[in-house]
C-alpha positions as CSV (number, residue, x, y, z in Angstrom):
1,X,0.0,0.0,0.0
2,X,1.4,3.4,-0.9
3,X,2.2,6.1,1.6
4,X,-0.7,8.4,0.6
5,X,-3.3,5.6,0.8
6,X,-2.0,4.7,4.3
7,X,-2.8,8.1,5.6
8,X,-6.3,8.3,4.1
9,X,-7.4,4.6,4.3
10,X,-10.2,3.6,6.5
11,X,-11.9,0.3,6.9
12,X,-15.1,1.6,5.3
13,X,-13.8,3.1,2.1
14,X,-10.7,1.5,0.6
15,X,-11.9,1.6,-3.0
16,X,-12.4,5.4,-3.0
17,X,-9.0,6.0,-1.6
18,X,-7.4,3.7,-4.2
19,X,-9.1,5.6,-7.0
20,X,-8.0,9.0,-5.6
21,X,-4.5,7.7,-5.3
22,X,-4.4,6.7,-9.0
23,X,-5.6,10.1,-10.1
24,X,-2.6,11.8,-8.4
25,X,0.5,11.4,-10.5
26,X,2.8,12.8,-7.8
27,X,6.4,11.9,-7.7
28,X,8.3,11.0,-4.6
29,X,11.5,13.2,-4.4
30,X,13.3,10.1,-3.0
31,X,11.9,7.7,-5.5
32,X,13.3,6.2,-8.6
33,X,11.2,8.1,-11.1
34,X,12.3,11.4,-9.8
35,X,15.9,10.3,-9.7
36,X,15.8,9.2,-13.4
37,X,14.2,12.4,-14.4
38,X,17.0,14.3,-12.8
39,X,19.5,12.2,-14.8
40,X,17.5,13.0,-17.9
41,X,17.7,16.7,-17.2
42,X,21.5,16.5,-17.1
43,X,21.6,16.3,-20.9
44,X,19.7,19.4,-21.9
45,X,21.4,21.4,-19.2
46,X,24.9,20.2,-20.3
47,X,23.9,20.9,-23.9
48,X,23.2,24.5,-23.2
49,X,26.1,24.9,-20.9
50,X,28.6,23.6,-23.4
51,X,27.2,24.0,-26.9
52,X,25.7,27.5,-26.7
53,X,29.0,29.1,-25.8
54,X,30.8,27.1,-28.4
55,X,28.3,28.1,-31.2
56,X,28.6,31.8,-30.1
57,X,32.4,31.8,-30.3
58,X,32.8,29.6,-33.4
59,X,30.6,31.1,-36.1
60,X,31.3,28.3,-38.6
61,X,29.9,25.8,-36.1
62,X,26.7,27.8,-35.9
63,X,26.3,28.3,-39.7
64,X,27.1,24.8,-40.7
65,X,24.5,23.0,-38.6
66,X,21.8,25.7,-38.1
67,X,18.9,23.3,-38.6
68,X,20.3,20.7,-36.2
69,X,20.9,23.4,-33.5
70,X,17.4,24.8,-33.8
71,X,16.0,21.3,-33.3
72,X,18.2,20.6,-30.3
73,X,17.5,24.1,-28.9
74,X,13.8,23.6,-28.9
75,X,14.0,20.0,-27.8
76,X,16.0,21.2,-24.7
77,X,13.4,23.9,-24.2
78,X,10.7,21.2,-24.2
79,X,12.6,19.3,-21.5
80,X,12.8,22.6,-19.5
81,X,9.1,23.0,-19.8
82,X,8.5,19.4,-18.8
83,X,10.8,19.9,-15.8
84,X,8.5,22.7,-14.6
85,X,5.6,20.4,-14.9
86,X,7.5,17.7,-13.0
87,X,8.2,20.3,-10.3
88,X,4.5,21.0,-10.0
89,X,3.9,17.2,-9.5
90,X,6.8,16.5,-7.1
91,X,5.7,16.0,-3.5
92,X,7.5,17.0,-0.4
93,X,7.7,15.6,3.1
94,X,5.7,17.1,5.9
95,X,5.9,15.4,9.3
96,X,7.6,12.5,7.5
97,X,4.6,12.0,5.2
98,X,4.7,12.6,1.4
99,X,2.3,15.4,0.5
100,X,0.3,14.5,-2.6
101,X,-2.0,17.5,-2.7
102,X,-1.2,19.2,-6.0
103,X,-2.6,22.5,-4.7
104,X,-0.2,22.6,-1.8
105,X,2.7,21.4,-4.0
106,X,2.1,24.2,-6.5
107,X,1.6,26.8,-3.8
108,X,4.9,25.8,-2.2
109,X,6.8,25.7,-5.5
110,X,5.8,29.1,-6.8
111,X,7.0,30.7,-3.6
112,X,10.5,29.4,-4.0
113,X,13.5,31.0,-5.7
114,X,13.8,27.9,-7.9
115,X,10.5,28.8,-9.6
116,X,11.8,32.2,-10.5
117,X,15.0,30.8,-12.0
118,X,13.0,28.1,-13.9
119,X,10.7,30.8,-15.3
120,X,13.4,33.1,-16.4
121,X,15.3,30.3,-18.0
122,X,12.4,29.7,-20.3
123,X,11.8,33.3,-21.4
124,X,11.4,33.3,-25.2
125,X,14.5,35.3,-25.9
126,X,14.7,33.6,-29.3
127,X,12.1,36.1,-30.6
128,X,15.0,38.4,-31.1
129,X,16.0,36.2,-34.0
130,X,13.6,38.2,-36.1
131,X,15.7,41.3,-35.9
132,X,19.2,39.9,-35.1
133,X,19.0,36.8,-37.2
134,X,19.2,33.1,-36.3
135,X,23.0,33.2,-36.0
136,X,23.0,34.8,-32.5
137,X,23.0,31.9,-30.0
138,X,24.1,34.3,-27.2
139,X,20.4,35.1,-26.9
140,X,20.0,31.7,-25.1
141,X,22.3,32.4,-22.2
142,X,19.3,32.5,-19.9
143,X,19.2,28.7,-20.2
144,X,22.2,28.6,-17.9
145,X,19.9,29.4,-15.0
146,X,18.8,25.7,-14.9
147,X,22.3,24.6,-13.7
148,X,21.0,23.9,-10.1
149,X,19.2,20.9,-11.5
150,X,22.5,19.6,-12.7
151,X,24.0,19.9,-9.2
152,X,20.9,18.2,-7.7
153,X,21.3,15.3,-10.1
154,X,24.9,14.9,-9.2
155,X,24.2,14.9,-5.5
156,X,21.5,12.3,-5.8
157,X,23.8,10.1,-7.9
158,X,26.5,10.4,-5.4
159,X,24.3,9.1,-2.6
160,X,23.1,6.1,-4.7
161,X,26.2,5.0,-6.5
162,X,28.2,2.1,-5.1
163,X,31.5,4.0,-5.9
164,X,31.0,7.5,-4.5
165,X,34.7,8.3,-4.5
166,X,35.1,7.5,-8.2
167,X,32.0,9.6,-9.0
168,X,33.4,12.6,-7.1
169,X,36.6,12.4,-9.2
170,X,34.6,12.1,-12.4
171,X,32.5,15.0,-11.4
172,X,35.6,17.1,-10.7
173,X,37.1,16.2,-14.1
174,X,33.9,17.3,-15.7
175,X,34.0,20.7,-14.0
176,X,37.6,21.1,-15.2
177,X,36.6,20.2,-18.7
178,X,33.8,22.8,-18.7
179,X,36.2,25.5,-17.4
180,X,38.8,24.8,-20.1
181,X,36.1,24.6,-22.8
182,X,34.7,28.0,-21.9
183,X,38.2,29.5,-21.7
184,X,39.1,28.0,-25.2
185,X,35.9,29.5,-26.7
186,X,36.7,32.9,-25.2
187,X,40.3,32.6,-26.5
188,X,39.1,32.0,-30.1
189,X,36.5,34.8,-29.8
190,X,39.3,37.2,-28.6
191,X,41.5,36.1,-31.4
192,X,38.8,36.8,-34.0
193,X,38.2,40.2,-32.4
194,X,41.9,41.1,-32.5
195,X,42.5,39.6,-35.9
196,X,43.6,36.1,-36.7
197,X,47.3,35.8,-37.3
198,X,48.1,39.4,-36.2
199,X,50.7,38.1,-33.8
200,X,52.0,34.8,-32.5
201,X,49.7,34.8,-29.5
202,X,46.3,34.8,-31.3
203,X,44.9,32.0,-33.4
204,X,46.8,31.7,-36.8
205,X,45.2,33.0,-40.0
206,X,42.6,30.5,-41.2
207,X,43.9,31.1,-44.7
208,X,46.9,29.0,-43.9
209,X,46.5,25.3,-44.9
210,X,45.0,23.2,-42.1
211,X,43.9,26.1,-39.9
212,X,40.6,26.7,-41.7
213,X,39.0,23.5,-40.5
214,X,36.6,23.8,-37.6
215,X,38.0,20.8,-35.7
216,X,41.5,22.3,-35.9
217,X,40.2,25.6,-34.6
218,X,38.6,24.1,-31.5
219,X,41.4,21.6,-30.7
220,X,44.1,24.4,-31.1
221,X,42.1,26.7,-28.8
222,X,41.4,23.9,-26.3
223,X,45.1,22.9,-26.2
224,X,46.2,26.6,-25.8
225,X,43.7,27.0,-23.0
226,X,44.9,23.9,-21.3
227,X,48.5,25.1,-21.3
228,X,47.5,28.3,-19.7
229,X,45.2,27.0,-17.0
230,X,47.6,24.2,-16.0
231,X,50.4,26.7,-15.8
232,X,52.6,24.4,-17.9
233,X,54.1,27.3,-19.9
234,X,55.4,27.0,-23.4
235,X,52.8,29.5,-24.7
236,X,53.6,32.5,-27.0
237,X,54.2,35.8,-25.3
238,X,51.2,38.2,-25.5
239,X,51.8,41.4,-27.5
240,X,48.8,43.5,-26.8
241,X,47.0,44.7,-23.7
242,X,43.9,42.6,-24.3
243,X,46.2,39.5,-24.5
244,X,48.0,40.4,-21.3
245,X,44.7,40.8,-19.5
246,X,43.4,37.5,-20.8
247,X,46.6,35.8,-19.6
248,X,46.5,37.4,-16.2
249,X,42.9,36.4,-15.8
250,X,43.7,32.8,-16.8
251,X,46.7,32.7,-14.4
252,X,44.5,33.9,-11.5
253,X,41.9,31.3,-12.4
254,X,44.5,28.6,-12.6
255,X,46.0,29.6,-9.2
256,X,42.7,29.9,-7.4
257,X,40.8,27.1,-9.1
258,X,42.3,24.4,-11.2
259,X,45.7,24.1,-9.4
260,X,44.1,24.2,-6.0
261,X,41.6,21.6,-6.9
262,X,44.1,19.2,-8.4
263,X,46.5,19.7,-5.6
264,X,44.0,19.0,-2.9
265,X,41.8,16.4,-4.7
266,X,42.8,13.6,-2.4
267,X,42.3,15.7,0.8
268,X,38.9,16.9,-0.4
269,X,37.7,13.3,-0.9
270,X,39.2,12.3,2.5
271,X,37.4,15.3,4.2
272,X,34.1,14.4,2.6
273,X,34.3,10.9,3.8
274,X,35.4,12.0,7.2
275,X,32.4,14.4,7.4
276,X,30.0,11.8,6.2
277,X,31.3,9.3,8.8
278,X,31.0,11.9,11.6
279,X,27.4,12.9,10.8
280,X,25.9,9.9,9.1
281,X,26.4,6.1,9.4
282,X,28.8,4.5,6.9
283,X,26.6,2.8,4.3
284,X,29.5,1.4,2.3
285,X,30.2,-1.3,4.9
286,X,26.6,-2.2,5.1
287,X,26.4,-2.5,1.3
288,X,29.4,-4.7,1.2
289,X,28.1,-6.9,4.0
290,X,24.8,-7.4,2.2
291,X,26.6,-8.3,-1.0
292,X,28.8,-10.8,0.7
293,X,25.9,-12.5,2.4
294,X,23.6,-12.3,-0.7
295,X,20.8,-10.4,1.0
296,X,17.6,-10.3,-1.1
297,X,17.2,-7.3,-3.4
298,X,14.1,-6.0,-1.7
299,X,15.7,-5.8,1.8
300,X,18.8,-4.3,0.3
301,X,16.7,-1.6,-1.4
302,X,15.0,-0.7,1.9
303,X,18.4,-0.3,3.6
304,X,19.7,1.9,0.8
305,X,16.5,4.0,0.9
306,X,17.0,4.5,4.6
307,X,20.5,5.7,4.2
308,X,19.5,8.0,1.3
309,X,16.7,9.5,3.4
310,X,19.2,10.4,6.2
311,X,21.6,12.1,3.8
312,X,19.1,13.9,1.6
313,X,17.3,15.3,4.7
314,X,20.4,15.9,6.7
315,X,19.4,13.8,9.6
316,X,21.8,12.5,12.2
317,X,21.5,9.5,14.4
318,X,24.7,9.9,16.4
319,X,24.2,13.3,18.1
320,X,25.7,12.0,21.4
321,X,28.9,11.1,19.7
322,X,29.2,14.4,17.9
323,X,28.7,16.4,21.1
324,X,30.8,14.1,23.3
325,X,33.8,16.5,23.5
326,X,31.8,19.4,24.8
327,X,31.6,20.0,28.6
328,X,28.6,18.4,30.2
329,X,26.8,21.7,31.0
330,X,27.5,23.1,27.5
331,X,26.4,19.9,25.9
332,X,23.2,20.0,27.8
333,X,22.5,23.5,26.7
334,X,23.1,22.7,23.1
335,X,20.9,19.6,23.2
336,X,18.1,21.6,24.9
337,X,18.3,24.4,22.4
338,X,18.0,21.9,19.5
339,X,15.3,19.6,21.0
340,X,13.4,22.0,23.2
341,X,10.6,22.7,20.6
342,X,9.9,18.9,20.5
343,X,10.1,18.3,24.2
344,X,7.9,21.4,25.0
345,X,5.1,19.7,23.0
346,X,5.2,16.6,25.2
347,X,2.5,16.9,27.9
348,X,4.5,15.3,30.7
349,X,7.4,17.6,30.1
350,X,5.4,20.9,30.0
351,X,6.2,23.3,32.8
352,X,9.0,21.0,34.0
353,X,12.1,22.2,35.6
354,X,15.0,23.1,33.3
355,X,17.2,20.6,35.1
356,X,14.8,17.8,34.2
357,X,15.0,18.7,30.5
358,X,18.8,18.9,30.7
359,X,19.1,15.5,32.2
360,X,16.5,14.1,29.7
361,X,18.0,15.3,26.4
362,X,21.4,13.9,27.3
363,X,19.9,10.4,27.5
364,X,17.7,10.6,24.4
365,X,18.8,8.5,21.4
366,X,17.5,9.7,18.0
367,X,16.1,7.0,15.7
368,X,14.6,7.1,12.2
369,X,12.0,4.6,10.9
370,X,11.1,4.0,7.3
371,X,7.5,3.8,5.9
372,X,5.7,0.7,6.9
373,X,8.3,-0.3,9.5
374,X,7.1,-1.4,12.9
375,X,8.5,0.4,15.9
376,X,7.1,-2.2,18.3
377,X,4.7,-5.1,18.2
378,X,2.2,-6.3,20.7
379,X,3.7,-8.8,23.1
380,X,7.3,-7.6,22.8
381,X,9.2,-7.0,25.9
382,X,9.4,-3.3,26.5
383,X,12.8,-1.9,27.3
384,X,12.3,1.7,26.2
385,X,9.8,4.4,25.6
386,X,9.5,6.7,22.5
387,X,8.9,10.4,21.9
388,X,7.8,11.4,18.4
389,X,10.0,14.2,17.1
390,X,8.6,14.3,13.5
391,X,6.4,12.1,11.5
392,X,3.2,10.1,12.1
393,X,2.8,6.6,13.5
394,X,-0.3,4.5,13.5
395,X,-1.7,2.1,16.2
396,X,-2.7,-0.8,14.0
397,X,-4.4,-4.1,14.5
398,X,-2.7,-7.5,14.2
399,X,-3.4,-7.5,10.4
400,X,-1.2,-4.4,10.0
401,X,-3.9,-2.5,8.1
402,X,-6.7,-1.5,10.5
403,X,-5.8,1.8,12.2
404,X,-7.0,2.5,15.7
405,X,-5.3,5.9,16.1
406,X,-2.6,8.1,14.5
407,X,0.2,9.5,16.7
408,X,1.8,12.8,15.7
409,X,4.7,15.0,16.8
410,X,5.0,15.6,20.5
411,X,3.2,12.4,21.6
412,X,4.9,9.5,23.4
413,X,4.3,5.8,23.8
414,X,5.8,2.7,25.3
415,X,5.8,4.1,28.9
416,X,3.3,1.4,30.0
417,X,5.7,-1.5,29.6
418,X,8.7,0.2,31.4
419,X,6.8,1.7,34.3
420,X,5.5,-0.5,37.0
421,X,1.8,0.3,36.9
422,X,-0.1,-1.7,39.6
423,X,-2.6,-4.1,38.2
424,X,-1.1,-4.2,34.7
425,X,-2.1,-7.5,33.3
426,X,0.4,-7.2,30.4
427,X,3.4,-6.8,32.8
428,X,6.4,-5.5,30.8
429,X,4.9,-6.5,27.4
430,X,3.9,-4.1,24.7
431,X,0.1,-3.6,24.5
432,X,-0.2,-2.4,20.9
433,X,1.3,-2.5,17.4
434,X,3.0,0.8,16.4
435,X,3.9,1.3,12.7
436,X,5.5,4.2,10.9
437,X,3.3,5.7,8.2
438,X,6.1,7.7,6.6
439,X,9.7,8.5,7.6
440,X,9.4,9.1,11.3
441,X,12.0,10.6,13.7
442,X,11.8,9.4,17.3
443,X,13.6,9.9,20.5
444,X,14.3,6.6,22.4
445,X,14.6,6.6,26.2
446,X,15.7,3.3,27.8
447,X,14.1,1.9,30.9
448,X,17.1,2.4,33.1
449,X,17.6,6.0,32.0
450,X,14.0,6.9,32.5
451,X,13.9,5.5,36.0
452,X,17.1,7.3,36.8
453,X,15.7,10.6,35.6
454,X,12.2,10.3,37.1
455,X,13.6,9.2,40.5
456,X,14.5,12.8,41.1
457,X,11.2,14.2,39.8
458,X,8.3,12.2,41.5
459,X,5.7,14.6,40.1
460,X,6.5,13.8,36.5
461,X,6.6,10.1,37.4
462,X,3.1,10.3,39.0
463,X,1.7,12.1,35.8
464,X,3.2,9.4,33.6
465,X,1.8,6.6,35.8
466,X,-1.6,8.1,35.8
467,X,-1.6,8.5,32.0
468,X,-0.6,4.8,31.7
469,X,-3.4,3.7,34.0
470,X,-6.0,5.6,31.9
471,X,-4.7,3.8,28.8
472,X,-4.8,0.4,30.5
473,X,-8.4,1.1,31.6
474,X,-9.4,1.8,28.0
475,X,-7.8,-1.4,26.8
476,X,-9.2,-3.5,29.6
477,X,-5.7,-4.4,30.6
478,X,-6.0,-3.2,34.2
479,X,-7.0,-5.5,37.0
480,X,-8.7,-3.2,39.5
481,X,-8.8,-5.9,42.2
482,X,-5.2,-6.8,41.7
483,X,-4.3,-3.1,41.8
484,X,-6.2,-2.6,45.1
485,X,-4.5,-5.7,46.5
486,X,-1.1,-4.6,45.4
487,X,-1.8,-1.1,46.8
488,X,-2.9,-2.6,50.1
489,X,0.2,-4.9,50.2
490,X,2.4,-2.0,49.4
491,X,0.8,0.1,52.2
492,X,1.2,-2.8,54.6
493,X,4.8,-3.2,53.6
494,X,5.4,0.5,54.0
495,X,3.8,0.4,57.4
496,X,5.9,-2.6,58.4
497,X,9.0,-0.7,57.2
498,X,8.0,2.3,59.2
499,X,7.6,0.1,62.3
500,X,10.9,-1.5,61.7
501,X,12.5,1.9,61.3
502,X,10.9,3.0,64.6
503,X,12.1,-0.1,66.3
504,X,15.6,0.4,64.9
505,X,15.6,3.9,66.2
506,X,14.5,2.7,69.7
507,X,17.3,0.1,69.6
508,X,19.8,2.6,68.6
509,X,18.7,4.9,71.5
510,X,18.9,2.0,74.0
511,X,22.3,1.0,72.6
512,X,23.6,4.6,73.0
513,X,22.4,4.7,76.6
514,X,24.0,1.3,77.4
515,X,27.2,2.5,75.8
516,X,27.2,5.7,77.8
517,X,26.5,3.7,81.0
518,X,29.4,1.3,80.1
519,X,31.8,4.1,79.6
520,X,30.7,5.7,82.9
521,X,31.2,2.4,84.8
522,X,34.6,1.9,83.3
523,X,35.6,5.3,84.3
524,X,34.4,4.7,87.9
525,X,36.3,1.4,88.1
526,X,39.5,2.9,86.8
527,X,39.1,5.7,89.4
528,X,38.6,3.2,92.3
529,X,41.6,1.1,91.2
530,X,43.8,4.2,91.2
531,X,42.6,5.1,94.7
532,X,43.3,1.7,96.0
533,X,46.9,1.8,94.6
534,X,47.5,5.0,96.6
535,X,46.0,3.6,99.7
536,X,48.2,0.5,99.7
537,X,51.4,2.6,99.8
538,X,50.4,3.8,103.4
539,X,50.3,0.3,104.8
540,X,53.3,-0.8,107.1
541,X,55.9,-3.1,105.5
542,X,56.4,-6.6,107.0
543,X,59.5,-7.4,109.1
544,X,60.9,-9.9,106.6
545,X,61.0,-7.2,104.0
546,X,62.7,-4.7,106.4
547,X,65.4,-7.3,107.2
548,X,66.0,-7.9,103.6
549,X,66.4,-4.3,103.1
550,X,69.0,-4.0,105.8
551,X,71.1,-6.6,104.1
552,X,70.9,-5.0,100.7
553,X,69.6,-1.9,99.0
554,X,66.8,0.0,100.7
555,X,63.5,-1.2,99.4
556,X,61.1,0.8,97.5
557,X,59.2,3.2,99.7
558,X,62.0,3.0,102.4
559,X,64.5,5.6,103.4
560,X,68.3,4.8,103.7
561,X,68.1,4.7,107.5
562,X,65.7,1.7,107.4
563,X,62.7,3.7,108.3
564,X,59.7,3.4,106.1
565,X,58.9,6.5,104.1
566,X,55.3,7.2,103.7
567,X,54.1,9.9,101.4
568,X,52.5,12.6,103.2
569,X,50.1,13.3,100.4
570,X,47.8,11.0,98.6
571,X,46.9,11.1,94.9
572,X,45.3,14.2,93.7
573,X,41.8,14.6,94.8
574,X,42.1,12.1,97.7
575,X,41.8,12.9,101.3
């Protein structure tokens, strides 16, 4: 089923939608038809870019094939006109959905600068042939204004080709050829203005044998221009002021353009690859992996389309890695400034503290889903919740077609399976099938990160739990009795915990008192022991000890004359 029909399809009127879809020949800007049309437009644009200047500077070329040029001119004009028609029938993405309303497409196109350039490039300047004659191809210079289509075609081809580096080199060589071609045409025109053969610098006199042929004129001019722009040298010295000015201009062009491009071609390719690798995932490895394992063509095409969507719309999936070198506070401010419009539309994050947003955006992981891809299926284990940044997702039945609801930017889902809602009969399982209608950009928040953030903000957690409870009631997935029993059990558990906390506090108080009493008793015992030691020193010494002292040294506590010496003072504080 196409994208447009997915948006408008209902169970009651699928035939009407199918008929309306067939009557809308709108091209998808990421599709194959639009891509091949861009490649077709390369030919008329290159024709005008190369041939018109050549015909204006080489009169023989214009006179010899006038009929062929007129046919090719108006054929290219027809392609230019068809290109405008294609522009009016090329849709654009809005909220990740392809807009197929031709009125909106036309209104958007006519307000762009591209419409003005396309219109001016088709102005009938050929009407001046009536007065100036048909041999004035310079009147068609306004066709050069369609060159942006050439650049767009090259950009699309670069994202699709399997050899982007080789294509970049080929594109660079083409630009070099166009510059040399234009310069050679200007050289021949200047030589004709100054006079052929007037000096050695200008083109030789066509009257000389061999120089009258048109092929020789162009090849000689191209060779001369190549020598100048590559700064090889070996060119005749100019003799007149006009020739000096032409040489100086070419040297400046060579220094600033060709020589710089050729000298840094390898570094340019390296920088482009480095930038792509930094902002977008490397699709070359995935392509090679799929080729080695012979992945089926349909799946390979889906993978390539996903990568192409990221590059065309400049979407990044590794923002955390890009900002990882910034300080945490600065990284949070940058992330908030980028994602604040999206987060402000989410109901649970409205009027939240700035610190909550800062913590949240640092944990969000951007993800992009392709049209028809399932974000989650009913019964899957839920490990993350999603916030819709851009695009539309449908809540579908098991058949994948019947739509119950459409979710837009700013909404969120998946919180039921990662939040412990009491009475949830699904547990941590997904309760619905969510499918992306178009290209959808989502923010993914894991279960662990969500709990970590909401643990500091109970009010936001309560709002999310209440929202999940309402959804479960609508889906008949909430067991009220089990919820009440779980609430009662939780309240009883909390009451027991409070009782245990109170008992623990009482035990701690008693233990502190016992410890204080123990310390007091130990202090008293130590005091009594010290007092007893001082008292024992006042007791009279036995006669055996006195006689032993008389035979030897005086004993401790005795004087030299044999009389016991008693301290007159007791320990401090004793009477």
